[in-house]
N, C-alpha and C positions, 0 to 999 in steps of 0.2 A: 503493501499499498503505500502512497505519497505522503512525504512530511506532513504533519496539520498542523495548524495555527488555530487555535478557539481564541474568539473574541466575546467579554462579556457582555455585551449589550449590541443591539443594531444601530449600524454608523451609519450617516447619509452618504449615497453614492459620491464617488469623484473625491472622496477623504483618502488621505494617504495615510499607512501604517507607517509607524517610525521606526523599526527594528533596523538595526545598522548588520547585515551580514553580505557575504560575499560568497561569488562562484567563480570556481577555479576551473581552466579549461585547461587541459594537456594536450599539446600538438604533438606530432612527431613526424619525421620525413616518411614518405611512403616506400621510399628504396635508401637506406644509409648511406649510399655511396652519391646520393645525387641531392646536390643543395636543392631546396625550394623555397619559394616566398609568394604570398598570397595576402588576403584578408581574412578576417573573422567577423562575426557579428553575433550577440544576444539579442534577440527578442523576446519581451515578455508579451503574451498572450491572455487575453482577459477571459472568463469562464464563459461567461452567457453568450459570445458571439465569434469568440475566437480573433477579435480585432486585436491589432498591435496597441500596446498600451506605451512600450519603452522599447527602444531600439539603441544598443552601443557598438558601433563598428570599432575594429583594432588591427593595426599588422599584424601579421603573422612571418616572422622573418626567419628561416631555418636554412640560413646561408652558411652561417659560423657556427652552429650547433646544431646535434641532432633530436633534440627534445626543445621545448619551450611551454612555460606555463603561464597562463597568463590570468592575473586576478582580477574583477569585476567586482568593484564594492558599490553596493546597493545602498542608498541611505532612506529606501522608504519603499513602499510598494502601493501603488494606484489601487484603491479599492472601487471595485465592479460588483460586489455582491459576492454572496456564496458560490462555490463550486472550485475547481480544481486549475489554477493558473498555471502556467506553462513557458516555464526558461527555453526557449531554443537556442542553440547554438550551431551557427551556419558557417561552413567554410566557402572559400571561391578563393582555387588557386589564378594567379595571373589573371587574367580579362575573361574567364569562364563565368558560368552562370554560378550562384547559390546553389549549396548543397547541403541538406539539415543533416549533422554531423551526429548529435542527440539532444533528447529533449529530458528536461528535468521538472516533473509535476510537483505542485504544491498545494496541499487543500488546505483552504479556509471557511470555517465554519463558524457560526454565532451559537454563543450558547444562550440558551431559551431559560428563561424564567419563570416559573407559576406565577401568575398575580392572585393576592388574596391573600 
């Protein structure tokens, strides 16, 4: 199951959660003997309609090293309601099209309190 964040109350849409967290992507050469270079991208997809709430692009330079660790610092999560938020990491070698490399789900649920 995906990691879960439970909130104490229903919050208005458009609000951002403020937890600080990091997503780490480890890149490596497809052939250890051939230097590579390209771009990486992290997209945050909202649970309701899969729309992109946040995008962060970065260089992936494997010309000098076999592996590269890219750390993405996130200072908040745009809140679009309950459901599974998806952090999608894409890669684009050279000028080719973006390719989805992996996806990290985060389940956000609101804690329901009985009235009375």
